[in-house]
N, C-alpha and C positions, 0 to 999 in steps of 0.2 A: 563283514562275512568274507571266508578266507576264499583266497583264489584258489581254480582246479587248474589242471594240469594233467597232461597225457590225456589218456583214452580215445574213446570216440569222437574225432573231430566235430560229426554233425550232431553229436548228442551236447558236446561242448557248448556250441551255440544256441541249442535251443534252452540250454541252462542261463545261459548267459543273457538271450532275450527275453526269459522269463524274469531274471532278477534286475533286468535296467526294465522291463512294463511296468513291472508291480512298482518300482521308486516314483515312477510316475504316474503311477496313479493314485497313490499316496500321498499326493502332493499337487497344488492348482499350476504349478509354471517351476521346471528345475533348468538349470544351466547343463552345462560336461560339468563342470567340474565341483558341482551338487553331486549330479548321477557319478560320477567316480568316487565321492568322498560315502556315499553313501552304501554303492555295495562294493567296496574294497578293488575292483576291477579297474584294467591300465586304460588311462584315456583313450589310446587309439583302438580299444578294444571297444568301449563307450560309446566309440565318434560310428565305428562298422555297422552295433546293435542300432544305434538310434539311427541311421540310415538308411537300415531295411526296415525298421518298425515303418519310417514312414514312407516308404514302397509298398509296404502290407496296408499302410491306410488306416494302422494305429495309431500314430504317432504325427503330431504338425508341430513347425517351427511357427511360433506369438513373431506379431511383429515388435516391432520394440518402439515401447512409448517416448518419443521424445519431449513429451512436455516438459519434463524437469528440465534438470542442468546438466548440459551436456557434457560427458567426460571425456578427456583423451584418449584417443585411440579407438581399436574396434568393440563397440560394444559385445557383452557377450548374448550367444547365443541360448534359446528359450524352448523350451517345449511342453507338452504336454500331450495326456493322454484322449485319444478321441473318444469319449464316450459317446459321442453319436455315431458311430462306425460301427453299430451294429444293433440291433433291438431285441426284447423278452417279452414273450407272454406270459402270465398267469393268468389259466382259465383255472372256473368253477363250475362244476357240475352238482345242481342239488334237484329235487321234489318241485319247489315250486318256481326255479329261478336257473336261468346261466347267467356266469360274469367271467369277465375279463379285465385284466388292468397290462397296460404296454408299459415299458422301461425301457432307459438308455441298458448300456454296459455298469453303468455302474449303481443299474440298480433305482434312479432318481424313476420315479412314475410319469408317463409322461400325459395319461390318459385312462380313462375307466369305462367300461359300458355292462347294463345288467336288460336281461330282457329275461319275464314272467314265461314261466310255462302249466302250462297245468299235469298237477300230481300223477293223472293217467296217462298220459300223454308218452306214446311208443317209443320206442327207443331212436329209431329216423327219426320223429320229429323233433326229442332233444335232442342232439347233435347237431339238426339245422339248424333251430333257436342257436348255437352256443356259433357254428359257421356266420351267421348274419351277424350275431352282436360282433364278433371278429371284426368284421368283412369295414360294419359301421363302422367300427374304433380308430382301425386301421386307416378310414379315408378321411374321416376329421381330425387324425394328429399327424395325413399327408407323410403317414409312412408306408413304402413299399413291401409287401410283403416277402421281397428276397430279399429285405435287408434284417430276418428273422435269422439272428443264430441259433434260440432254443425256445420250447414251448414246453412249461411245466402243465400236469393237470391236474389236479383233485376230484376227486370222486367218492362217493360212496362205495362200499362193498369192500372185500378182499381180492387186492389187486398182484397179482405179479408179474416181473422183471418183465418182461413184452409188451405189457399194458392190458393184457386179459383181465378181466374179472369174473374170479374163479367163483365166486358167490357174491352176489348182490340183489339184496330183497326187498331193501328200501325203492327204487325203480322199477318198474315195469320193462320186459325183455332186458333186464343189466346183468343176470347170471352167463356166464360163459361168452358174455359180448366181446368182442375183440375190438373194444375200444383205443386201444392205442397206436392199431393197425390204421381203423378207419379213423384218425384224427392228421395219421400223416402221409392217407391221400390230400390234405387239405396246406401243407408245407413242407419247402425243402429244405428244410432243418430238425434236428433227435427232436422225438417229446416221451416227454416222461410222465408218465401216467403214477400219480400217488393215491394211497386212501385219502380220505378227505380228512378224516382225526389228525392222520398223520402230518398233512399239508398245513393245519393250523396250530398242531405244536411246533413246528420249524415257526409259521410267522411269528408266534405270539416269546420264538427265543428273540429272533430278529430284530423283530420290533413293539413286541407286546409287554406283556404282563412279565415278561419271562426272561427277561434281555440279560440282568444279573446272574440268573441262576444257570447251573447244563445238566441237573439232575431233574428233572419235570415232568408232569405227566396232565395235558389238556383231555380234558372232559367235554366232547361233546354229547352233550345232554338234549333229552329226548325223551318220546317214548321205546324207542329202539336206539339207546345210548351207545357211543363209542369213545376210546379212547389212543390217543397218541402219547409216546412216552420216548421222551430223551434221556438219554445215560451217558452221563460226561461230554455232552456237547454231542452224540450223536443217535442220532434216531435209532429208534429200535423196533426193527421189522418181524421179527421173532423167522425161525425157520422157512416157514411157510407165506409170510405177509400176513398173519391171522394174529401179531398179538395186540391187545386191548380190545378186544371183541368181547367187551362187557356187554354187550346187549343177550349174548346167549348164555348169561350166567344161569337163567332162568331154568335151562336144561338141567340145571347139576341142582335136580330135585328139590324146585321151586317153583311148580307147574303154571302159578298165575303170573302171566303177564302183565307189565307194563300198563299197557292200555286195556287189562279190565281193573287193575287197582285203582286207575285213574277215572272211573268210570262212577257217574254219579246212580245211574241206571241199571237194568240189570244187563246191555247190551255195553258191548266192549267198544270204546272211541276208537276210531282209524287210527293206523300208528302215524298216519301223514294231515292230521286234518288238525291245524294248530291252532287256529280260530277255534276249535271244541276245547281243545285242552287252555288257550285262555281266558275262557269261560267260567269253565272248572275255577280255575285259580282266582277270577275275578268275584265268584261267589261265596269263594273261601274268606276273601277279605272284607265280603261283605257278612258275614257272620253266618253264613247257611252251613249248618252244621252237615251236611251229608258233601257236600265239598269242602269241608274242613277234614272230616275224616280222608276223603279221598285222596287231596292233597297229603298229609301225612302218611298215606300209606305208600303214595306216590315215592318222597321227600325219601322213606324210610331205603325202599327199595334202589334207590339210584345213591344213597349213603353208601350201605352194606356193596352194592357192585364196585363201588371206587376203591373202598376200603381192601374187596380184596386185592386191587391191584397196587394200592399203597402199601399193605405189607409184603406183598411180591416185590416191589421196586425199591423201597424206601427213598421217595424223591421226597427232594426239599419244597420244592412248591406246587400244587393241584392247582389249574388255570380251569373254568367251570366256561365253556362258552356255551353255542348253540341255542335257538329255542327257548331252552328254561332257563340261561343266563338273563331273559330281560323279566323273569318272573321276580317277583316279592317272595324273600322267606325261603332262599334255595341257599345260602352263607354259610349262615349261622349252623342250622343244623346241619350241616357238612361241617363246617368245625367242632361241632358238641359230638358228633357221634365218632368223628378220625379219630378224637384226643380219646374217646372211649374203648376204644375198638385196637387202634393201632402202639406200637411199643416208640416209635417216639413221632407224634401229629405233626405233619404237614403244614407249610403258611398254606394257605386257601386265599384264590384273587378271584376277580371278575376278570372275564376278558378286556383286554384292552381296544384291540382290531375289529371288535363283532363280525358283523355279516360278511365283512373281508379277511375274516383269517386266509380261507381257505384258499382263495383265489391268490393273497400277498404269501403266502407258504410254498404256493404253484410255482409262482413269480423265481423266490430263491431256489428254489428247486434248479430251473432253469439257470438264474445264474450261477450257483454251484459249478454247473456242468460245465457252462463257460468260463468261470475261473478256470476250472482243471486244466480246460484245453488251452488257455490263453496262458496262464503264470505255474505251467507245469506241477499242481500245489499235489502231493502225495497225499489223501487223504482229506475231506474239508467235513463238517458237522453234522453233512448228511449227506455223503459219499455213496452212490450206489453204483453200481453195472450194469448197465444202460444197454439194449441191443443198438 
């Protein structure tokens, strides 16, 4: 890394600090000589930067291990990044549960919490359940609330940059909800609100089925499916945050909704009634003809919805998550029909993270935000301008 000269001294100090901190975070322990070699900075510069980082609480000098053979002369000082200097939260808000995951500044998970919530619960009750889950998690982990550096949130709906849910039909009282503003009252750090399918796509790229792919589509499969997409490793939200809303494709001339397609009676299923959906799939596996026909109709619609997105984006990989990922018979029809409709069929895989995907992705968004501040990295895989 070349040495910088001239320019704004304060900017130069910030860049040098970010370079040294990044080098320390990439290893367990490092001496001043090792940091100098890796960064290309002068030793006096490195010494000054390290002392400043120690004063800021981000770096600590470690004790020398005297258990081995002692060498002549003064032992080299060793330093490490203090991942415990701050903490991050990833939150999920869903129809049937709220969940939280806590990590240090390295993204190492320190604990999780989840609480059930009724699908008909109003917004205030759902948010209060989330606050309770967070309080329980912080208490059990022994982490003070004021140590949080950023909070990521995954929520159903079309989410604007300030955390307002512009449209959210999956949850009661969700459309128009100023979710970001409501949650910021509980934290003294940035709160980053993202669509749940987008958050899950980020999670699978970070720790799941898509770690080796930068062009992916994540399908949050259900009666009202949604999708998140990464293009070149960057989250694609669209101009207004509505990219991937494949659950609205029935409006384009196909009037029958998925909850009607999967029904075995004259009454459509409730979009959030997962038990009724699972029962239809179970009956289909047992050979029930009406249930089998309903499942075939549902899968055909899901395939068409996903194919529309695949044709537009040409991803390398499609990851299927959500409750439908746990039901038999999703992957093979999807592979078969994508091969039929798409010019270059993508690989298809199930989510590795399962129900943890949304909260994990929200945690990654919080980590990205903090990394952008600490390391002055211009543009991360999921960078977004937050208020």
